[in-house]
C-alpha atoms as one frame of an Amber mdcrd trajectory, in Angstrom:
protein
   0.000   0.000   0.000   1.105   3.610  -0.394   2.438   5.480   2.643   0.012
   7.318   4.907   0.461  10.684   6.595  -1.768  10.364   9.649  -2.670  13.582
  11.439  -4.195  12.981  14.873  -6.031  16.032  16.261  -6.710  15.504  19.970
  -9.009  17.585  22.170  -7.183  18.227  25.446  -9.709  20.691  26.881 -10.727
  20.518  30.531 -13.829  18.464  29.769 -11.558  15.679  28.490 -10.149  15.073
  32.002 -10.098  11.538  33.344 -11.279   8.663  31.196 -11.874  10.727  28.074
  -8.289  11.912  27.662  -7.114   8.419  28.571  -9.306   6.976  25.787  -8.010
   9.556  23.287  -4.411   8.729  24.187  -5.141   4.993  23.881  -6.600   5.567
  20.409  -3.493   7.501  19.367  -1.205   4.785  20.718  -3.238   2.174  18.832
  -2.686   4.123  15.610   1.055   4.245  16.331   1.066   0.455  16.743  -0.635
   0.009  13.351   1.830   2.184  11.447   4.109   0.654   8.839   7.663   1.760
   8.152   6.614   4.021   5.266   3.992   5.949   7.306   4.347   9.284   9.088
   2.387  10.643  12.046   1.646  14.211  13.097   0.063  14.833  16.512  -1.827
  18.070  17.115  -3.559  18.774  20.417  -5.869  21.606  21.322  -7.351  23.139
  24.435  -7.470  26.924  24.624  -4.351  26.874  22.450  -3.202  24.623  19.618
   0.047  22.691  19.785   1.918  20.503  17.301   3.244  17.829  19.643   5.227
  16.231  16.821   5.244  16.450  13.062   5.699  13.738  10.423   7.391  11.254
  12.731   8.268   7.841  11.316   7.902   4.381  12.791  11.465   4.460  14.152
  10.139   6.827  16.806   7.231   4.705  18.157   8.356   4.794  21.785   8.999
   8.536  21.751   5.644   9.066  20.010   3.848   7.182  22.781   5.761   9.122
  25.440   4.634  12.419  23.879   1.066  11.121  23.525   0.948  10.027  27.167
   2.232  13.460  28.239  -0.900  15.230  26.995  -2.825  16.817  29.885  -6.403
  18.083  29.768  -7.087  21.767  30.469  -8.625  24.866  28.966 -11.421  25.453
  26.488 -12.150  23.691  23.181 -10.444  25.346  20.212 -11.429  22.697  17.656
 -11.375  25.256  14.853  -7.718  26.009  15.568  -6.827  22.324  15.803  -8.488
  21.593  12.484  -6.784  24.549  10.797  -3.396  23.345  12.040  -4.203  19.864
  10.687  -4.935  21.249   7.236  -1.720  23.281   7.415   0.101  19.969   8.042
  -1.119  18.041   4.994   1.467  17.179   2.367   0.779  17.142  -1.347   1.606
  13.805  -2.947   0.794  11.816   0.210  -2.382  10.169   1.462  -3.339  12.477
   4.350  -5.705  11.096   6.993  -6.964  13.596   9.571  -8.493  11.986  12.677
 -10.214  14.356  15.112 -10.832  13.014  18.651 -13.094  15.170  20.835 -15.797
  14.887  23.472 -17.984  17.756  22.549 -18.792  21.174  21.378 -16.189  23.767
  20.481 -16.021  26.880  22.660 -13.530  28.907  20.561 -13.527  29.742  16.853
 -16.202  28.116  14.712 -18.643  26.492  17.104 -21.343  24.928  14.955 -21.390
  21.759  12.875 -22.151  23.906   9.839 -19.183  26.159  10.579 -16.800  23.232
  11.001 -18.166  21.535   7.867 -17.582  24.745   5.908 -14.014  24.838   7.267
 -13.415  21.314   5.899 -14.890  22.261   2.514 -12.880  25.492   2.299  -9.612
  23.827   3.238 -10.034  20.797   0.973 -11.037  23.050  -1.943  -7.806  25.023
  -1.460  -5.892  21.758  -1.834  -7.673  20.081  -4.749  -4.495  18.279  -5.834
  -3.955  16.799  -2.360  -5.594  13.613  -1.064  -7.202  14.349   2.320  -9.563
  12.131   4.316 -11.165  13.711   7.392 -12.714  11.572  10.134 -14.033  12.576
  13.533 -14.572  10.399  16.578 -16.688  11.255  19.611 -15.213  10.381  22.998
 -17.276  10.165  26.148
């Protein structure tokens, strides 16, 4: 199969405390375990701010990836809009880009409605018509 560029976008807002953030980190670690040598992983987390925890890491770094994943702490508000924008900024033309968004709820910063977030996806994918991008979201909690 062709190589994947997997972009995990993890909600680390205060409402993700406890089991929710643990589940999100477990999902990210599961993805790391499924990666093949040709794949790359970017981890973006958002609370009130947006952070690129690592960018385009390869399989050789599985243990350090999991260490960074497990270091994510929940706090702040839910800037999903910012996390999604950073994910689109991370896509690479010529690669299969998979964006996985893991969140427990409603955004409190930036675009806050389903319609607003859907329009963000349409706008950003239309800007990158020559780039393969799959966007998936997963509810936690």
